[in-house]
C-alpha positions in Angstrom: 92.5 131.1 95.4 95.8 129.8 96.9 98.1 127.3 95.4 100.5 124.9 97.2 103.0 122.4 95.8 102.6 118.9 97.3 105.9 117.0 96.8 105.4 113.3 97.3 109.0 112.1 96.6 111.2 111.0 93.7 111.4 107.8 91.7 113.4 106.4 88.8 112.4 105.2 85.4 114.4 103.9 82.5 115.6 106.8 80.4 115.0 105.1 77.1 111.4 104.4 78.0 110.9 108.0 79.0 112.2 109.4 75.7 111.1 106.7 73.2 113.0 106.9 69.9 115.2 109.8 70.9 118.9 108.8 71.2 120.4 108.7 74.7 123.1 111.1 73.5 120.4 113.7 73.1 118.1 113.2 76.1 120.9 112.9 78.6 121.7 116.6 78.0 118.6 117.4 80.1 118.0 114.2 82.1 121.3 112.5 83.0 121.0 108.7 83.7 122.7 106.6 86.3 124.8 103.5 85.6 121.5 101.5 85.2 120.2 103.9 82.6 117.6 105.2 85.1 116.6 108.8 85.4 115.2 110.6 88.4 111.6 112.0 88.2 109.5 114.0 90.6 106.0 113.2 91.7 104.9 116.8 92.2 101.2 117.4 92.9 99.2 120.6 93.1 96.8 121.7 95.9 94.2 124.4 95.2 92.6 126.2 98.0 89.4 127.8 96.6 86.7 129.0 98.9 85.5 126.0 101.0 87.1 123.5 98.6 90.5 122.0 98.9 91.4 120.3 95.6 94.4 118.0 95.2 95.5 117.2 91.7 97.1 113.7 91.7 98.7 112.1 94.8 101.9 110.2 93.9 102.7 106.5 94.2 101.6 105.7 97.7 103.1 103.0 99.9 100.8 100.0 99.5 102.9 97.8 97.3 105.6 95.4 98.5 109.3 95.8 98.5 109.8 93.9 95.2 107.4 96.3 93.4 109.1 99.4 94.8 112.6 98.0 94.1 111.9 98.6 90.4 111.4 102.4 90.9 114.1 103.4 93.5 111.9 105.7 95.6 114.0 108.4 97.3 113.9 111.8 98.9 112.6 113.2 102.1 109.2 114.4 100.8 105.9 112.5 101.3 102.2 113.2 100.7 101.2 113.8 104.3 104.3 115.7 105.2 103.9 118.1 102.3 100.2 118.5 103.2 101.1 119.3 106.8 103.8 121.8 105.6 101.0 123.6 103.6 98.9 123.8 106.8 96.5 121.0 106.1 95.7 117.3 106.9 94.4 114.6 104.7 90.9 115.0 106.2 90.8 118.6 104.9 90.9 117.6 101.2 87.4 117.9 99.7 88.3 116.9 96.1 90.8 114.4 94.8 91.3 115.1 91.1 93.1 112.4 89.2 94.6 113.3 85.8 94.7 109.6 85.1 95.0 106.3 86.9 98.5 105.1 86.4 100.0 104.0 89.7 102.5 107.0 90.1 99.6 109.4 89.9 96.9 107.8 92.0 98.6 105.3 94.3 98.5 107.6 97.3 94.7 107.9 97.3 94.0 104.5 98.8 95.6 102.8 101.8 95.6 99.3 103.2 93.4 99.4 106.3 95.5 98.7 109.4 98.2 97.2 107.1 95.8 94.5 105.9 96.3 94.0 102.1 92.7 92.5 101.9 91.1 95.7 103.3 91.2 99.2 101.9 90.4 102.7 103.1 90.6 106.1 101.3 93.6 108.2 102.2 91.3 111.3 101.9 88.2 110.1 103.8 86.2 113.3 103.2 87.0 113.8 99.6 85.2 113.2 96.4 87.5 111.3 93.9 87.2 112.6 90.4 88.2 110.6 87.3 87.1 110.8 83.7 84.3 108.4 82.8 85.9 107.1 79.6 89.3 106.8 81.3 87.8 104.9 84.2 86.3 102.4 81.8 89.7 102.1 80.1 91.5 101.5 83.4 89.2 98.9 84.9 89.4 96.9 81.7 93.1 97.3 81.0 94.8 96.5 77.8 98.0 94.3 78.0 100.3 97.2 77.4 99.0 99.3 80.3 97.9 96.5 82.7 100.9 96.9 84.9 100.2 100.6 85.4 96.5 100.1 86.4 96.6 98.5 89.8 93.1 97.4 91.0 94.0 98.1 94.6 94.6 101.8 93.7 91.4 102.1 91.7 88.5 99.9 92.7 88.2 101.1 96.3 87.3 104.6 95.1 84.1 103.2 93.5 83.5 100.7 96.3 83.6 103.5 98.9 81.0 105.5 97.1 83.3 108.5 96.8 84.0 108.1 93.0 82.6 110.9 90.7 83.0 110.6 87.0 83.5 113.5 84.6 82.0 113.3 81.2 83.4 115.1 78.2 85.4 118.2 79.2 82.9 119.4 81.8 84.8 120.8 84.8 83.4 120.4 88.3 85.4 123.4 89.6 85.3 127.1 89.1 88.3 128.7 87.4 89.4 125.3 86.0 89.0 124.1 82.5 89.7 120.5 81.5 91.5 119.4 78.3 91.5 115.7 77.5 94.2 114.0 75.5 94.5 110.4 74.2 98.1 109.8 73.2 99.5 108.7 76.6 96.4 106.9 77.7 92.7 107.2 76.9 91.2 110.5 78.1 93.9 111.8 80.4 92.7 115.1 81.9 94.9 118.2 81.8 93.6 121.0 84.1 94.0 124.6 83.0 93.8 126.7 86.2 92.8 130.4 86.1 95.0 132.1 88.7 94.9 135.9 89.0 95.5 137.0 85.4 97.4 133.8 84.4 96.6 130.3 83.2 98.6 127.5 84.8 98.4 124.1 83.1 99.1 121.0 85.1 101.0 118.9 82.5 100.6 115.4 83.9 102.1 113.0 81.3 101.4 115.1 78.2 104.7 116.9 78.9 106.5 115.2 81.8 109.5 117.6 81.9 111.2 120.5 80.1 113.3 117.8 78.4 110.1 116.6 76.5 109.3 119.9 74.9 110.6 119.1 71.3 108.0 117.3 69.4 109.8 113.9 68.8 110.5 113.6 72.5 107.6 111.3 73.3 107.6 108.6 76.0 107.8 104.9 75.1 105.0 104.5 77.6 102.5 106.4 75.4 99.9 104.0 73.9 99.4 106.1 70.8 102.6 108.1 70.1 101.5 109.6 66.8 98.4 111.0 68.5 100.7 112.4 71.3 102.7 114.2 68.5 99.5 115.9 67.2 98.3 116.8 70.7 101.7 118.2 71.7 102.0 120.2 68.6 98.5 121.8 69.1 99.1 122.4 72.8 102.6 123.9 72.5 101.3 126.5 70.0 98.3 127.2 72.1 100.6 127.6 75.2 102.9 130.1 73.5 100.0 132.1 71.9 98.2 132.4 75.3 101.2 132.8 77.6 100.4 129.7 79.6 102.5 128.7 82.6 103.3 125.0 82.5 103.4 123.2 85.8 105.5 120.0 85.7 104.5 116.9 87.7 107.6 114.9 86.8 110.5 117.3 86.1 113.1 116.6 88.8 114.4 120.2 88.9 111.9 122.6 87.3 108.5 123.4 88.7 107.2 125.8 86.0 108.2 127.2 82.6 107.0 129.4 79.8 107.5 128.7 76.1 108.5 130.7 73.0 108.4 130.3 69.2 111.8 129.7 67.6 113.1 128.7 64.1 113.2 125.2 65.3 109.6 125.2 66.6 108.3 125.8 70.1 111.1 125.7 72.7 111.7 126.5 76.4 111.6 130.2 77.3 112.4 130.2 81.0 112.0 128.1 84.1 111.0 129.3 87.6 109.5 128.1 90.8 105.7 128.3 91.3 106.4 130.7 94.2 107.4 133.4 91.8 103.8 134.0 90.7 102.1 133.4 94.0 
């Protein structure tokens, strides 16, 4: 097995929304805000090269939406989905499996393109890939609640099914060797968190259960979460599991840190150390 980071660029979100009830005076210690109260976040994906399969976990925000949409999120940076794939030695046609932690636009938008720039026609960005989503989350996303409706964009989602490339995971059954799936419900219904067995280590792709190192303390829960009290329970259970099993956490959204380990302290589970993924490859 080989692992590759696929950076798809940076965007900005409101700091208050990202940290919920936590005061700005506290969260700015780890995630400084600009004059508009916006913080920078990565859209960092993970490519797994395993035998004859090339598995991409999440794919960033894409480029389909109009200028007004993107103006809300201040996209920046030199990285892009295809450039990062090329740097890793691959092309979009090589991807065999597109695994989606969940279907919010900043995690799945890069998986579908407008065909020849026509917003009425769609094509898959990864034409040879099976697209994997959780069955219960798919049902949740295509019948969106008012709170999440703006995050579930039909142009990002429905073409997967219409193309015949959609595959739905039921329960916690993993379609891949050396990958376990944990589902959580606090952020959105049945978000999938992959646990990847790599050499003698377990790497956990955190998605939005833990967006950054700044979200490790229990109360640091996003305002975007649909069920924040459930997130608290899920975080508490996971953080203890992570320490006890020496997990390596891989961050999708942390603008600086790729990976970290955790430790027990008198204040609860806290950051141990941060490091690039390349340190363990």
